[in-house]
C-alpha positions as CSV (number, residue, x, y, z in Angstrom):
1,M,-110.6,29.1,-3.3
2,N,-111.8,25.4,-2.5
3,T,-108.1,23.5,-0.6
4,K,-110.1,20.5,-1.2
5,F,-110.6,20.5,-4.5
6,I,-106.9,22.3,-5.2
7,D,-105.4,19.4,-2.9
8,F,-107.2,16.4,-5.3
9,L,-105.6,18.2,-8.4
10,F,-102.2,18.4,-6.6
11,V,-102.8,14.5,-6.0
12,I,-103.5,14.0,-9.6
13,I,-100.5,15.9,-10.4
14,L,-98.2,13.5,-8.2
15,L,-99.9,10.4,-9.2
16,S,-99.7,11.3,-13.1
17,P,-95.9,10.7,-13.5
18,S,-95.9,7.3,-14.8
19,L,-98.8,7.9,-17.6
20,K,-96.7,9.3,-20.4
21,F,-98.3,8.6,-23.1
22,A,-101.2,7.6,-21.4
23,N,-104.4,5.5,-22.6
24,K,-106.1,7.6,-25.8
25,I,-108.9,8.4,-23.9
26,F,-106.4,10.9,-22.0
27,T,-105.0,12.6,-24.9
28,L,-105.5,16.0,-25.6
29,P,-105.1,18.2,-28.7
30,G,-101.4,19.6,-29.2
31,F,-102.0,23.0,-29.3
32,I,-103.5,23.5,-26.2
33,T,-100.9,21.0,-24.2
34,G,-97.7,22.0,-25.7
35,P,-94.8,19.8,-24.2
36,F,-97.6,17.1,-22.2
37,T,-100.0,16.7,-25.1
38,T,-100.0,12.7,-24.3
39,D,-99.5,12.6,-21.1
40,L,-102.3,12.1,-17.9
41,V,-100.6,15.7,-15.9
42,A,-102.0,17.7,-18.6
43,W,-105.6,17.4,-17.1
44,P,-104.7,18.7,-13.7
45,L,-102.3,21.2,-15.0
46,I,-105.4,22.6,-17.2
47,I,-108.3,22.4,-14.9
48,G,-105.7,24.0,-12.0
49,M,-104.7,27.1,-14.2
50,V,-108.4,27.9,-15.4
51,Y,-110.1,27.0,-12.1
52,T,-106.8,29.8,-10.1
53,L,-107.6,32.5,-12.5
54,Y,-111.4,32.0,-11.8
55,C,-110.6,32.5,-8.3
56,Q,-108.3,35.1,-8.8
57,F,-111.1,37.0,-10.8
58,K,-113.5,36.5,-8.3
59,Y,-111.7,37.0,-4.7
60,G,-108.7,38.7,-5.9
61,N,-105.9,37.0,-3.4
62,V,-105.3,33.8,-4.8
63,I,-102.3,34.9,-7.2
64,V,-99.1,36.3,-4.9
65,Q,-95.9,37.8,-5.6
66,W,-97.0,38.5,-9.2
67,E,-94.8,41.3,-9.9
68,K,-91.7,39.3,-9.3
69,F,-93.0,36.0,-11.6
70,K,-94.3,38.4,-14.5
71,R,-90.7,40.3,-14.5
72,F,-88.9,37.2,-15.0
73,I,-91.4,35.2,-16.9
74,I,-91.4,38.9,-19.6
75,A,-87.2,38.7,-19.8
76,Y,-87.1,34.9,-20.3
77,F,-89.9,35.0,-23.3
78,V,-88.0,38.6,-25.0
79,M,-85.0,36.9,-24.8
80,L,-86.5,33.2,-26.3
81,A,-87.8,36.0,-29.0
82,A,-84.4,37.3,-29.7
83,S,-83.0,33.9,-30.0
84,L,-85.5,32.5,-32.4
85,A,-85.4,36.1,-34.4
86,W,-81.6,35.9,-35.1
87,G,-82.0,31.9,-35.8
88,Y,-84.6,32.6,-38.3
89,I,-82.3,35.4,-40.0
90,S,-79.2,33.1,-39.7
91,Y,-81.0,29.9,-40.6
92,P,-78.7,27.8,-43.4
93,Y,-81.4,24.9,-43.8
94,F,-84.4,26.8,-46.0
95,D,-83.4,24.6,-49.1
96,L,-83.5,21.2,-46.9
97,A,-87.2,22.4,-45.6
98,F,-88.9,23.0,-48.8
99,Q,-86.6,19.5,-50.7
100,L,-87.6,16.8,-48.1
101,P,-90.5,14.8,-49.1
102,H,-94.1,16.1,-46.9
103,S,-91.7,18.7,-45.7
104,G,-95.0,20.8,-46.1
105,S,-97.9,18.8,-45.3
106,G,-100.2,18.5,-42.3
107,K,-102.0,21.9,-40.9
108,A,-99.3,24.2,-42.4
109,M,-100.8,23.4,-46.2
110,L,-104.1,23.1,-44.6
111,V,-103.6,27.0,-44.0
112,M,-102.1,27.9,-46.8
113,D,-104.6,26.1,-49.5
114,Y,-107.4,28.4,-47.5
115,L,-105.3,31.2,-47.7
116,N,-104.9,30.4,-51.4
117,S,-109.1,29.9,-51.7
118,V,-110.2,33.0,-50.3
119,G,-107.6,35.0,-52.8
120,I,-105.0,35.9,-50.7
121,S,-101.9,34.3,-52.6
122,I,-98.9,33.2,-51.0
123,S,-95.7,31.3,-52.3
124,K,-95.0,27.9,-50.6
125,E,-91.2,29.3,-49.4
126,R,-92.8,32.3,-47.8
127,F,-95.2,30.6,-46.1
128,I,-93.0,27.5,-44.9
129,G,-90.7,30.6,-43.6
130,F,-93.7,32.0,-41.5
131,W,-95.1,29.3,-40.4
132,M,-91.6,27.9,-38.8
133,I,-92.2,31.2,-36.9
134,V,-95.7,30.9,-35.7
135,R,-95.1,27.2,-34.7
136,S,-91.7,28.5,-32.7
137,L,-93.3,31.3,-30.7
138,K,-96.4,29.1,-30.1
139,T,-94.2,26.3,-28.5
140,I,-91.9,28.8,-26.8
141,L,-95.2,30.1,-25.3
142,L,-97.0,27.0,-24.4
143,S,-93.6,25.0,-22.1
144,L,-93.6,28.1,-20.4
145,F,-96.9,28.5,-19.4
146,Y,-97.0,24.8,-18.4
147,T,-93.4,24.6,-16.9
148,F,-92.7,27.6,-15.3
149,G,-96.3,28.7,-15.0
150,G,-97.4,25.4,-13.2
151,A,-94.4,25.6,-11.1
152,Y,-95.8,28.9,-10.0
153,M,-99.4,28.0,-9.5
154,I,-98.2,25.3,-7.2
155,Y,-96.6,28.0,-5.0
156,C,-99.9,30.1,-5.5
157,W,-101.7,27.3,-4.0
158,Y,-99.6,26.0,-1.1
159,H,-97.7,29.5,-0.4
160,D,-99.8,30.5,3.0
161,R,-100.5,26.2,3.7
162,V,-97.4,24.6,3.0
163,G,-98.0,22.0,5.7
164,R,-100.3,20.7,3.3
165,A,-98.6,20.6,0.5
166,V,-95.8,18.8,2.3
167,Q,-98.0,16.3,4.4
168,L,-99.4,15.4,0.6
169,I,-96.2,15.1,-1.8
170,V,-94.9,12.8,1.1
171,N,-98.0,10.6,2.3
172,V,-99.0,10.1,-1.7
173,T,-95.6,9.6,-3.1
174,V,-94.6,7.0,-0.1
175,G,-98.5,5.7,-1.2
176,F,-97.2,5.1,-5.0
177,L,-94.0,3.7,-4.3
178,F,-95.4,1.1,-2.3
179,V,-97.9,0.2,-5.8
180,L,-94.5,0.8,-7.9
181,A,-92.5,-1.6,-6.1
182,A,-95.4,-4.4,-6.1
183,Y,-95.6,-4.2,-10.1
184,G,-91.8,-4.2,-10.2
185,L,-91.9,-7.5,-8.4
186,I,-94.5,-8.8,-10.9
187,E,-91.9,-7.8,-13.5
188,V,-89.0,-10.0,-11.7
189,C,-91.0,-13.0,-12.0
190,Y,-91.6,-12.2,-15.4
191,Q,-87.7,-12.0,-15.6
192,N,-87.8,-15.0,-14.2
193,G,-89.9,-16.6,-17.2
194,Q,-93.2,-16.7,-15.1
195,M,-95.9,-17.4,-17.8
196,W,-98.3,-15.7,-15.5
197,A,-96.3,-12.8,-15.4
198,Q,-96.0,-12.3,-18.7
199,K,-100.1,-12.1,-19.7
200,F,-100.3,-9.8,-16.6
201,L,-98.5,-7.6,-18.0
202,L,-99.6,-7.6,-21.8
203,F,-102.9,-7.5,-20.5
204,M,-102.1,-4.1,-18.2
205,W,-100.3,-2.2,-21.3
206,P,-103.3,-1.0,-23.7
207,I,-105.4,-0.3,-20.1
208,L,-101.9,2.2,-19.0
209,H,-100.7,3.2,-22.2
210,S,-101.2,4.1,-25.7
211,N,-98.7,2.8,-28.1
212,P,-97.0,5.9,-30.0
213,N,-95.7,6.0,-33.7
214,P,-93.3,3.1,-33.7
215,G,-91.6,5.0,-36.3
216,H,-90.5,7.5,-33.7
217,H,-91.1,6.5,-30.4
218,F,-91.2,2.9,-29.6
219,Y,-92.3,1.2,-26.3
220,P,-92.5,-2.5,-26.2
221,E,-95.2,-3.8,-24.7
222,L,-92.3,-6.6,-23.0
223,M,-89.3,-5.8,-21.7
224,G,-86.3,-8.0,-21.8
225,A,-84.0,-7.7,-19.2
226,R,-85.1,-4.4,-17.5
227,I,-87.3,-3.4,-14.7
228,R,-89.6,-0.4,-15.8
229,T,-92.6,-1.1,-13.6
230,L,-95.8,1.2,-14.7
231,F,-93.2,3.3,-16.4
232,L,-92.7,3.4,-20.4
233,E,-88.8,3.1,-19.9
234,A,-86.9,1.8,-17.5
235,S,-84.9,5.4,-17.2
236,Y,-88.4,6.9,-16.6
237,F,-88.9,4.9,-13.5
238,G,-85.1,6.1,-12.6
239,I,-86.1,9.4,-13.2
240,Y,-89.4,9.2,-10.8
241,L,-87.2,7.9,-8.4
242,S,-84.5,10.4,-8.1
243,F,-87.3,12.5,-7.0
244,A,-89.2,9.7,-5.0
245,I,-86.4,8.1,-2.7
246,P,-85.4,11.3,-0.8
247,I,-89.6,11.6,0.1
248,L,-89.6,8.2,1.4
249,W,-86.5,8.8,3.4
250,W,-87.8,11.6,4.8
251,K,-90.8,9.4,5.8
252,M,-88.5,7.2,7.6
253,T,-87.3,9.5,9.7
254,K,-90.3,9.9,11.0
255,E,-91.7,6.3,11.9
256,R,-90.9,3.6,14.4
257,G,-91.2,0.6,15.2
258,I,-93.1,-1.4,12.5
259,K,-93.8,1.6,10.1
260,F,-90.2,1.7,10.0
261,W,-89.3,-1.7,9.4
262,V,-92.5,-1.7,6.6
263,L,-90.5,1.6,5.0
264,E,-87.4,0.1,5.1
265,S,-88.7,-3.1,3.7
266,L,-90.2,-0.9,0.9
267,Y,-86.7,0.8,0.1
268,V,-84.5,-2.5,-0.1
269,V,-87.1,-3.8,-2.9
270,L,-87.0,-0.4,-4.7
271,A,-83.0,-0.1,-4.5
272,F,-83.3,-3.6,-6.2
273,E,-85.2,-2.6,-8.8
274,L,-83.8,0.4,-9.5
275,Y,-80.9,-2.5,-9.6
276,L,-82.4,-4.3,-12.1
277,M,-83.8,-1.2,-14.0
278,Q,-80.1,-1.2,-15.3
279,S,-80.1,2.2,-15.6
280,R,-76.9,4.3,-15.7
281,T,-78.2,7.4,-15.1
282,A,-80.7,6.0,-11.7
283,S,-77.6,4.4,-10.4
284,A,-75.3,7.2,-10.7
285,I,-77.8,9.7,-8.6
286,F,-79.0,6.6,-6.4
287,I,-75.2,6.9,-5.7
288,G,-74.8,10.3,-5.2
289,E,-78.0,10.6,-3.2
290,L,-76.5,8.6,-0.7
291,F,-73.2,10.3,-0.5
292,L,-75.1,13.9,-0.2
293,L,-77.2,12.5,2.6
294,A,-74.3,11.2,4.0
295,V,-73.0,14.6,4.0
296,G,-76.2,16.5,5.5
297,T,-76.2,13.8,8.2
298,L,-72.5,14.3,9.2
299,Y,-73.3,18.2,9.5
300,I,-76.6,17.3,11.8
301,R,-74.9,15.2,13.6
302,K,-78.1,13.6,15.4
303,R,-77.4,9.9,16.2
304,K,-80.5,8.9,15.3
305,L,-80.1,10.3,11.7
306,L,-76.8,8.5,11.8
307,F,-78.0,5.0,12.7
308,N,-81.1,5.8,9.8
309,T,-78.3,6.5,7.4
310,L,-75.9,3.8,7.7
311,G,-79.2,1.4,7.6
312,L,-79.9,3.1,4.6
313,F,-76.6,2.6,3.0
314,L,-76.7,-1.2,4.7
315,G,-79.9,-2.0,2.7
316,A,-78.2,-0.6,-0.5
317,L,-75.7,-2.9,-0.3
318,I,-78.4,-5.6,0.3
319,S,-80.7,-4.7,-2.8
320,F,-77.4,-4.6,-4.7
321,G,-76.5,-8.1,-3.8
322,G,-79.6,-9.5,-4.0
323,S,-80.3,-7.9,-7.7
324,M,-76.5,-9.6,-8.8
325,Y,-77.7,-12.8,-7.2
326,F,-81.0,-13.1,-9.3
327,L,-79.1,-12.0,-12.8
328,E,-76.6,-14.8,-12.0
329,H,-79.3,-17.6,-11.2
330,Y,-82.6,-16.9,-11.8
331,Q,-83.1,-14.3,-14.7
332,V,-83.7,-15.8,-18.1
333,P,-80.7,-15.3,-20.5
334,V,-82.1,-12.1,-22.8
335,G,-80.2,-9.2,-23.1
336,V,-80.8,-5.3,-22.6
337,G,-82.2,-4.1,-25.8
338,S,-84.0,-7.7,-26.5
339,Y,-88.1,-7.7,-26.3
340,V,-88.6,-11.3,-26.9
341,P,-90.7,-12.4,-24.8
342,V,-89.0,-13.8,-21.6
343,A,-91.5,-16.5,-20.3
344,T,-91.9,-18.1,-23.9
345,K,-88.2,-17.9,-24.2
346,R,-88.3,-19.8,-21.2
347,L,-89.9,-22.3,-22.5
348,E,-87.7,-22.7,-25.4
349,L,-85.4,-23.3,-22.9
350,E,-87.2,-25.8,-21.1
351,D,-88.2,-27.5,-23.9
352,N,-84.6,-28.0,-25.5
353,G,-83.2,-28.9,-22.2
354,L,-81.3,-26.4,-22.0
355,W,-82.4,-24.5,-18.6
356,E,-80.3,-25.1,-16.2
357,H,-77.5,-24.8,-18.7
358,N,-77.7,-21.0,-19.6
359,V,-79.7,-19.7,-16.7
360,R,-76.3,-19.4,-14.6
361,R,-74.4,-17.1,-16.2
362,S,-71.1,-16.6,-14.1
363,S,-70.4,-13.3,-16.0
364,Q,-73.8,-11.4,-15.7
365,T,-71.9,-9.3,-12.8
366,A,-69.1,-8.2,-14.5
367,N,-71.7,-7.9,-17.4
368,Y,-73.6,-5.8,-15.2
369,L,-71.1,-3.4,-13.7
370,N,-70.1,-2.6,-17.2
371,D,-72.7,-1.6,-18.9
372,S,-74.5,-0.1,-16.2
373,L,-71.5,1.6,-14.2
374,L,-68.5,1.5,-15.6
375,S,-70.0,3.2,-19.4
376,L,-70.6,6.2,-17.3
377,V,-67.3,7.4,-16.6
378,D,-65.4,5.8,-19.6
379,T,-66.0,8.1,-22.4
380,D,-63.9,5.6,-25.3
381,Q,-67.1,3.5,-24.5
382,A,-69.5,5.4,-25.1
383,K,-68.3,6.8,-28.5
384,N,-68.2,3.1,-29.9
385,R,-71.3,1.9,-28.1
386,E,-74.2,1.0,-30.8
387,G,-76.3,1.7,-27.8
388,S,-78.4,4.5,-25.9
389,N,-74.9,5.7,-24.7
390,H,-73.8,6.4,-28.1
391,V,-76.8,7.8,-28.8
392,R,-76.8,10.2,-25.6
393,Y,-72.8,11.3,-25.7
394,G,-73.2,11.8,-29.5
395,I,-76.5,13.6,-29.1
396,T,-75.2,16.3,-26.1
397,L,-71.4,16.7,-27.8
398,A,-73.7,17.7,-31.1
399,N,-75.7,19.7,-28.7
400,I,-72.4,22.0,-28.0
401,E,-70.9,22.2,-30.9
402,I,-73.6,23.5,-32.9
403,G,-74.3,25.7,-30.0
404,L,-70.6,27.0,-29.9
405,K,-70.2,27.5,-33.9
406,H,-73.2,29.4,-34.8
407,N,-74.3,31.7,-31.9
408,C,-73.5,30.4,-27.9
409,L,-75.1,33.4,-26.7
410,L,-79.0,33.0,-28.2
411,G,-78.3,29.5,-29.6
412,V,-79.8,28.3,-33.1
413,G,-83.4,29.4,-31.9
414,S,-85.7,27.7,-30.1
415,G,-87.4,24.8,-32.5
416,L,-85.1,25.3,-35.3
417,D,-82.7,22.8,-34.1
418,T,-84.0,19.7,-36.2
419,A,-82.2,20.8,-39.3
420,Y,-78.9,21.2,-37.4
421,L,-79.2,18.0,-35.7
422,Y,-80.0,15.8,-38.8
423,D,-77.1,17.6,-41.3
424,E,-74.9,16.1,-38.1
425,F,-76.3,12.5,-37.9
426,K,-77.4,11.9,-41.3
427,N,-75.1,9.5,-42.1
428,D,-74.9,7.7,-38.6
429,K,-75.6,4.1,-38.5
430,N,-76.7,3.7,-34.8
431,G,-80.5,2.4,-35.1
432,E,-81.7,4.8,-32.4
433,I,-80.5,8.0,-34.3
434,Q,-81.4,6.6,-37.8
435,R,-85.0,5.9,-36.7
436,F,-84.7,10.2,-35.8
437,I,-83.3,10.4,-39.5
438,K,-85.9,8.1,-40.7
439,Q,-88.9,10.3,-39.7
440,V,-87.6,13.8,-41.2
441,D,-86.9,12.0,-44.1
442,T,-90.4,10.9,-44.5
443,E,-92.5,13.5,-42.5
444,G,-90.2,16.6,-43.2
445,L,-88.5,19.2,-41.2
446,L,-91.7,20.8,-39.6
447,N,-93.4,17.6,-38.5
448,S,-90.1,16.2,-36.6
449,G,-89.1,16.9,-33.6
450,S,-85.2,16.7,-32.5
451,P,-84.5,14.1,-29.5
452,V,-83.2,15.5,-26.3
453,M,-80.4,13.3,-24.4
454,C,-79.0,16.1,-22.6
455,E,-81.8,18.9,-21.3
456,Y,-79.2,21.6,-20.6
457,T,-77.3,21.3,-23.7
458,S,-80.3,21.1,-26.0
459,Q,-81.2,24.4,-23.9
460,F,-78.2,25.9,-24.5
461,M,-77.8,24.6,-28.4
462,Q,-81.5,26.4,-28.7
463,E,-81.1,29.6,-26.8
464,G,-77.2,30.1,-26.1
465,I,-75.7,30.7,-23.0
466,I,-78.1,33.6,-21.9
467,G,-81.4,30.8,-22.5
468,L,-79.6,28.4,-20.3
469,A,-79.1,31.0,-17.6
470,F,-82.5,31.9,-17.4
471,F,-83.9,28.2,-17.6
472,I,-81.8,27.0,-14.5
473,L,-81.8,30.3,-12.3
474,P,-85.0,29.7,-10.3
475,M,-83.8,26.3,-9.4
476,M,-80.5,27.4,-8.7
477,Y,-81.6,30.8,-6.6
478,V,-84.1,28.4,-4.8
479,L,-81.6,25.7,-3.7
480,F,-79.3,28.2,-2.8
481,G,-81.9,29.6,-0.5
482,L,-82.9,26.8,1.2
483,L,-79.1,25.7,1.3
484,M,-78.7,29.2,3.5
485,I,-81.6,28.2,5.8
486,F,-80.2,24.7,6.1
487,L,-76.9,26.1,7.2
488,R,-78.6,28.3,9.5
489,S,-80.7,25.6,11.4
490,K,-78.8,23.3,12.7
491,P,-80.4,23.8,16.2
492,D,-83.7,23.0,15.0
493,Y,-83.6,19.2,14.0
494,N,-86.9,18.8,12.4
495,Q,-86.5,22.0,10.2
496,S,-82.7,20.8,8.7
497,L,-84.4,17.3,8.1
498,A,-87.0,19.0,6.1
499,L,-84.2,21.1,4.2
500,L,-81.9,18.0,3.7
501,F,-84.6,15.7,1.7
502,I,-86.4,18.7,-0.1
503,M,-82.9,19.8,-1.1
504,L,-81.7,15.9,-2.1
505,A,-84.7,16.0,-4.2
506,D,-84.1,19.1,-6.2
507,I,-80.7,17.8,-7.0
508,G,-81.6,14.7,-7.9
509,I,-84.5,16.0,-10.5
510,S,-82.6,18.4,-12.0
511,V,-79.7,16.1,-12.8
512,T,-82.1,13.8,-14.3
513,G,-81.5,16.8,-16.9
514,F,-78.0,15.6,-18.2
515,G,-79.3,12.3,-19.3
516,N,-83.0,13.3,-20.8
517,T,-85.6,16.0,-21.2
518,L,-86.7,17.2,-17.5
519,N,-90.5,16.9,-19.3
520,I,-90.4,13.2,-18.9
521,T,-92.4,13.7,-15.6
522,Y,-93.6,16.4,-13.9
523,C,-91.6,16.0,-10.8
524,Y,-89.0,18.5,-11.4
525,W,-91.8,21.6,-11.8
526,L,-93.9,20.2,-9.4
527,L,-90.9,20.2,-6.8
528,L,-90.0,23.6,-8.3
529,G,-93.5,25.4,-6.9
530,L,-92.5,23.7,-3.4
531,S,-89.4,24.4,-2.9
532,Y,-90.4,28.0,-3.4
533,A,-92.9,27.8,-1.0
534,V,-90.9,26.4,1.6
535,Y,-88.4,29.1,0.8
536,Y,-90.8,32.2,1.2
537,R,-92.8,29.8,4.2
538,P,-94.7,32.1,6.6
539,K,-93.6,31.5,9.9
540,N,-96.0,30.0,11.6
541,E,-95.9,27.5,9.3
542,M,-92.7,25.7,11.4
543,A,-95.1,23.3,12.5
544,I,-94.4,21.3,9.1
545,Y,-91.3,19.8,10.1
546,C,-92.8,18.4,13.4
């Protein structure tokens, strides 16, 4: 196996998280890539899996611990198939599937027309029912292949050279953070109304991303009052930072002198941008990771780590103060969710002599705290909110209620949840939910996906308690294993550091699943593979922690 080629593919996976809905030249057919059709990460995954299978066929020593993985994946698939079968038998929305406009359009009707043309007569109703089963099975297989299968592939690549995987993930991630931080500073200039920054962002957008269907997933070329860097949404940037920030902290513990202060400056800038992204989930995870780092530091009890951790807390406070000062004195007054070009807005204010008056907003800090932090724990506010918090709360609660009502053990069936959510929210007036309802009304159930606002409640609704247990078991198992090693490794400072920061990254990226799907970036799955490589590391790989 060519390790340099494997390392190259791994680097591409590490650099791909920001390119969801990547430029159309990278788009692959959905029947091949499943959940990552529009993502750059689909390319290294496909190439890597083909190459891995080729090497296994030729050399026979690439795939390791296959029996354990095979037993898990077969058991999980059988469970998902059973859930789907039960969901299909008890499905109450066949009439809705037949009645909605265009419900049978696209590939399904093309296949049915072909069957009829060759003398195989089948009714529309029966065929659509069959098509629903086939489509759901395909989705299950592709999802398992690219998620758990991709994590297993990464484990096979680096099970016997964990040090190289750690070196790549630390250095590439930190290098990419420098790029994101620099791009984010350009966005800061844009939020101040600098026209050159606005022109730059408009120039870069079509190079990096392709605009998906504006009727369903719409990501504007320019954001108003939120930082998103190279990502489509500010929340996606926050999801990535939940993985990347602990990696940066790990790197900082290894450096001295000027290199340390450069990394500390990078951290302060990233924290500053994190606050300006105004993402509730990102802020909560960042604070939570800092708290867990403090707990780990108190357990290890090393003076150097203690001073490093205090420096990280101080940097977080400095960044928060700087971001609030910027909001009060320099950000053009446009609301979160507004997509009015900010530089254009500033010119209008200046032309009307209103710039100096409007840029001073004494209530901005209070608004930020209320909208971005306090709303996390205020359920009444979430219920009544017209924005994303209302949507997230409502859909998450609906996931739980639908799962409990229909079958808490097996769920409603993978891929059969769209109709349940459509029926639940068809009268909801929220704009984000109405985009989902409109898509179902115009494209039909077969051609519509359902919004995922919480990975775990969505899994529960579709696959029940058993399916959710299968889904979370691999990460929970390896996290517990790493924790046990961590608690026994206190005398070995370097090993303790490695385990601490890997666990922080694992926990951080896992928690993002409570506010979105884990497939927004591929960080969860690559970390899962790396964590198993660290857990099952050869004894001679202890040098990775030095």
